[in-house]
N, C-alpha and C positions, 0 to 999 in steps of 0.2 A: 442444558443447551442442546440444540439439534442442528442438522446441516441440511441445506436445501440445494439441489443441484439442478441447474438449467443446461439442457442438452442443445448444442448447436445454435448459437445466436446469430441472427442476421442484422446487419447494421447498415444505416446510412452514415457513413463516416464523415466527421468534420475535423479530423486531425490532419493537418497541412504540413507537408514536409518543407523544411526551410533549408537554405543553402548555407552551410556552416563554414566553407572554405578549407576544411581540413579532413583528413581521412583518419586522424587518431580517434582511438576509442575514447568516449566521453563518459565519465563514470559519476560526475556530479553536476547539479544544476540548482541556481538558487535565484529567486525573484525578490527584489527589494519591495517592501510593502507598500511604499508610499510613491512609487514612480514606475515607469515602464522599463526600467534597467533590470536586465538579466545577464548572469554569468554562468559559464560552463567551464569545466576543467577535466582533464584527462591525461592520457599517455604523453610522454616526452615533454613534461611541463606545459602542455597546451592549456591556455587560457583564452576564453572567447568572451566578448562582452557585446551586448546590443543595448541601445537606448530607445528602441522603438518596437519592443514587444517581438523581437526576433526577425523583423523585416530585414534587417541588415546585421551582420556580424562582424567583429573586428578583432584580430589577435592582439592580445596584451602581453606584454613581456614579463616574464616570470623572473624573480630574483636568482633562482638556482635552476639550472637547465637539466634536461635528461632525467627528470624524476616522473614517477606515476602519481599523479593527484588524484585522490580518491573521494573526498568529501568536501562539502562547502556548507557553511552555516553563517548566520548573521544576526545582528541585534540593532534595532533602531533603523534610522533612515539611510545611513551611509556606511556602517561598520560591517566588516565581514572577514572570515578566515577560510582558508583553505588548508587542509592537511593532506599528507601522502608519505611518500618513501623517504623517511628521515628529515622531513620538512614541515614547517608551518609557515604560511604566508598571511599577512594581515593588510587589509586596505581600509582607509577611513574616508575614502572618497568614491564609494559605490563601485569599487572594483576597477577603477582607472589606472591606479598605481598600487603596486604590492611590494611590501617589504618582507623580508625574511626574519623570523624570530628564532631565537635560540632554544634548542630542544634536544633531548638525549636522542641518539641516532638509532631509532627504531621505524619500522613500517606502520605508519598510523592510518586507520580506517574509519575512525569516527570522532566527531568533535561536537561539543555541546556547550552553548553559552545561555546563561539566564539573564544576563545584563552586559553592560559594556566592560565589566572588569572580571566577572566570575565565569570560569569555564572549566571543562574537563576534556581529556583527550585519552583514547585507547587505541590499541592495535595488536601487533603481533608479539605481545609480551605480557607476562603475568603481573601487570601492574596497572594503576590509573595515574595519569598526570593531571594536576590541578593548578589553576592560575587565579590569583585574585587581583591581578593588576593588568588585565587585558591581553595577557600573553607575553608580557616583558620577561617574567619568569615563570617557569613550570617546574613543579616538584612531584615526584613520585608520592602517592598518598595512600594507596589501598592496601588492605591486608586480608589474608584468607583466600586469595584467588588461586585456582588450580595452576599448577605448573604446566608449561607447554601449551597453553590455551592460546586461541586466536579470537581476538574481539572484533566482530563486524561493525559494530557501532554503539554509540551511548547517547542517552537522553535524560537530561534532569528536567524536571517540572517545577522545581524550586530550589532553594539553596540547600535543602536536605535530601530530598527524594530523587532518586535517579535509577535508571535502568541500563545495564549492559548485556549484550548479547553476542553469540558466536559460536564456537565449538571448542571441545576440549582435545587432548592429545590423541584421543581415540576417535576424533571426528564425530562424536556426539554433540547435538546441539544443546544450548542452554540459554536461560535468561536469568541474570543475577539482579538483585534489588539493593539498594542502599537507602537508609533513613538518616544517615549522619553526614552527609555531604560527600560521600564517596570514599569514607576512611575504612569502612568495613562493608562487606557484602555478603547476602545469603541467596542461595539459589532458589528460585521460584518456579522453574520450569526446565524440563529436559525432552529432547526428542532424538530420534535416530539419526538425523542429519542436522548439519549446521543450520542455525537461525541466521538468515542473511539480511532480513529487513524487519523494521519494528517502528511503531509509533503508539505513544500514550496520546489519545486524543484529548482526554481530560484526566483528572486524578483518579478516576475510577476505571475508565474503559480504555482498552489498548488493544492492538493488533500485531501479530508477528507472522513471518512466513518464511518457507523455504520451498518444498514440493506441495505443501499445504498451507493453509491460513488459519492461525489460532487466534483466539479472542479471550480477553478478561474483562470481567465487569466489577470486579472487586479488588482493584489496585494490584493486580499480579498475584493475589494469593492462590488462584486457580486458573486454569486455561482450557478452553473447550476447542475442539477441532471442527472447523467449517470446511468440509470436504468439497472438492471441486475438481472435476475430470479436466477442466480446460487449463489447468496450471501445470507447467513444467519449469523447473529452475526459476522460481520467483526471485526477482532482484530488487524491486522497489515497490514501496507501498505508502499511500498518502491519504489521509482523510483531512481534507483542507479547512473545512468549516464547521463540522459537525461529526458525530459518531455514526451516522446513518449513511452518508454518501462518501464513498471512498473509491481509489483507483489503485491499481496495480499493474506493473510492467514485468514481462516474462519473455521467454523466447518466441519471437514473432508475434507477440500478443500484447494489447492494452485491454485490461479488464476494468469493469465498474460495478459497484454495488450501490443500491439506493435503500436498502433495508438492514444496514448494520452487518453486512457480511453473509447473511443467510443465503443470498443467491448472487451470482456474479454473472455478468454478461460481457461477451467479447466483441470488441470493435474490430472492423476490417478496416482496411485503408493502406496507406503508404508505409507499412511496418517492415523494416529490413530484417536482420537476424536477431542479434540480442539488443534488447533495450535494458539499460542499466539503472536509470534513476529518473524520477519525475518530481515536479513541484508545481504548485498553484499559488496564485496571488493570495496573500493572507486574507482569510475570512470569506473567500468565494469558492464555488465549485465550477467556475466558468472558465477562467483564463489560466491555461497550464501549459507546461513544457515536458516533454519526455525525450531523453537522450540516450545514446547507446554506440554500438560498434560503428566503424567507419565514419565517425563524424556525423552520425545522424541526429538530427534535431526535428521533433514533431511539435507542432503548435496547435492549441484550440482556444477559441473564444467562447464556445457554447457547451463546455463540459463534455466534448467529443461528439456532439450532435445527438440525434434520436437513435435509439436502439430498440430491438425487439426481443424480449425473453421468450425463445420459442425452440421447439425442436420441430422437425419434419413439417414444413408447411406446404400444403397441397397446392399444385399449380392452378387447379380450379377453385373459384371463390365458393364456400359452402352457401347453400340457400337459406340457412337459419341458424340460430344459437343452438348449442347443445353442450351438455356436461356428461361425459361418459363415467362409467363406474370404473373406479381405479383397479389396476391390474399389476400384480396379483393382489387378491383380497380373500382371506387374510394375508398379511405380509410381514415380513421380517428381514431386514429393518427398513427397506426401501420399497416404494411402489411408484407406479406412473399414473399420473392424472392427464387425461386428454380432453380438450374442449375446442369448440369450433366458433368462429366469429364470422358472420356474413359481411362485416364492414369494420373499419378501423375503429376501436372503442377505447375508452378508459375502462380498465379491468380491475377488479378486486377478487383476489382468490385467498380465502382464509381457512385456517384449520381451527376447529374448537374441540374441547374435551366433551366428555359425556355429560358434564354439568352445565355446558354452554359458555365456559370460560375460554376466551381466545387465547390459542396456543401460539399460532404465528400468522402473519400476513405475508404470503408467499409472493403476491404480485400486488402492485398498487401503482400502475401507470399504463399509459396507452399502448395498445398492441395492434399490429396490422391485421387485416382480414385473413383468415386461414385456419388451418387445423394446428393446434399448439399442444405439445406434449412436455409436461413437466414432471421430473423425477423428485419425489418427496422422501428424504432420508430421515427416518424417526429413530436413530440409533440412541439418542439420549432420552427418549420418552419411555414411559412405563407401558406394559401391555393393557390393552383395553380398547374400548370403542371410541372413535373420533368422527367428527363430520367436517367435511369440506364444502365451502360455499363459493360459488361463482357468482358474481354481481356486476353487472353493467347498467347503463342508464335504462335499457328497455328489457332487462332479462336478469332473473334470479333462479338459481336451483341450488339444492343442497343434497348431498349424498353421504351415506355412512361407509366408514372403512374401519378395519379391525387389525390392530397390532398384536401379534402373538409372539412372544419372546420364550 
């Protein structure tokens, strides 16, 4: 696997700030799949509910006050759960009323359900809690977990296969995998800092993040690093409809990828300080929410609007198409590719090996007129000759570059 870096994106933003009516930090957001109902939760037992895609938000009474609420999940049309500091709340009417469930007093950060009855819970304790009756009873079930660990979250994709992530007592990040319903776990990934966010998009492909983004395509057996200079303190990661188009939230940033994480683009707009979480309507890349500090809620109905993968756009429009020789060349492991567009165009920029086999497609979308600079990182490729091809409706050019390690 290799990493592609886009330098300095310019964006026409379509993230709209909504009035939440609270100044509390919001840590979780969940959209019910078959309605326009959305719920948010955060500090001081704050729960907000909207029935019209966030045009209006109303506070909802929490059954236990003065708690930090960290994560929301749901299953089906109406059922949802919120976990947090020593509490789990459940709603069966799309978040209008919440009841408290009995649970051991720990600080919980992650909750996952695969149906109305079967769910898992994790947090600041070296164990996993499991329910088979919708949360009426929770029992500790895991073995072999490191002592003193903090678990940022958990996701099960079926009744046997699940993933849990966080950090150990030395603040090293990890991802654990279970294949027996959460009773035993084996470590599949480690990093120098805590893993904060995670999603398995399908049984094979998943993403994880902290100050970098990581990807697996083999059910967590191995993970590759998708380097990105735009990321600082990544908090949320979501691939709502497929393994290609994803979103991430970070300090002052909303990021988007359309090529499976190989490149990421930054949205500008009304982003405050920290964004903590995001969600999209199930099965779409269009309708989504991002929430964070000071009660901030951002909403999009078009996937965040148009964006441009670009660095250094000249103020004067170029007179014609051009593709420059990459620099440096030879390179190890990264190099810059520059090209110009005299008008807005659908652009394809691909890299091929010496046999003509496609290695990656760096860009496959419309760009504004201007000079664009792309940084290509080939740290996972072998030494040798490669070719990069720029193609638009009215222009094609190919140049050779050499990777020397």
